[in-house]
C-alpha positions in Angstrom: 77.2 87.6 97.2 78.9 85.0 99.8 82.2 85.5 97.6 81.7 89.2 97.6 85.0 90.8 99.6 85.2 94.9 100.0 88.8 95.0 100.6 88.6 99.2 101.2 88.8 102.3 99.3 90.8 103.9 96.8 90.6 108.2 95.8 91.8 108.9 92.2 91.5 112.5 91.5 87.8 113.3 92.8 86.7 110.5 91.9 85.7 107.9 95.2 86.3 103.8 94.1 85.3 101.3 96.5 87.8 97.6 95.8 85.5 95.0 96.0 86.7 91.2 95.2 84.8 88.6 94.3 85.1 85.0 92.3 86.8 86.7 89.2 89.1 88.7 91.1 89.6 92.4 91.8 88.5 95.2 90.3 87.9 99.3 91.3 84.0 100.3 91.0 82.1 103.7 91.1 78.6 104.5 91.7 76.4 103.5 89.2 78.8 100.2 88.0 77.2 96.8 87.9 79.1 93.8 89.9 79.3 90.3 88.2 76.3 89.2 90.2 74.4 91.8 88.6 74.4 94.3 91.4 74.9 98.4 91.0 76.8 99.7 93.7 74.4 102.7 94.8 76.5 104.9 97.0 80.5 104.8 98.4 81.0 106.9 101.6 84.7 108.1 102.2 83.4 109.0 105.8 82.3 105.8 106.5 84.1 103.7 104.7 81.0 101.3 103.0 79.9 100.2 100.8 75.7 100.2 99.6 75.0 97.8 96.5 71.7 96.8 95.6 69.4 94.2 92.4 66.6 96.8 92.5 64.9 94.2 95.4 68.0 93.9 98.2 69.8 96.5 99.4 73.2 95.1 100.8 75.6 97.2 103.0 79.8 96.3 102.9 81.6 98.2 106.3 85.9 97.6 105.0 86.1 96.6 108.8 84.1 93.5 108.7 86.6 91.4 107.1 
């Protein structure tokens, strides 16, 4: 997904959220949420500052240090 940019993580109460920017703007996503491109947030790691997404057949991992 060429226009997907993982910006970092946020923690509110005990919820961990991934900050992801697409062509439609920047949004906060939790595990189980679906991105605009149909990929689903599978796992968020506060320790590694990564987010794993999948569309059922393809899996991708994004790291905040990539950007």
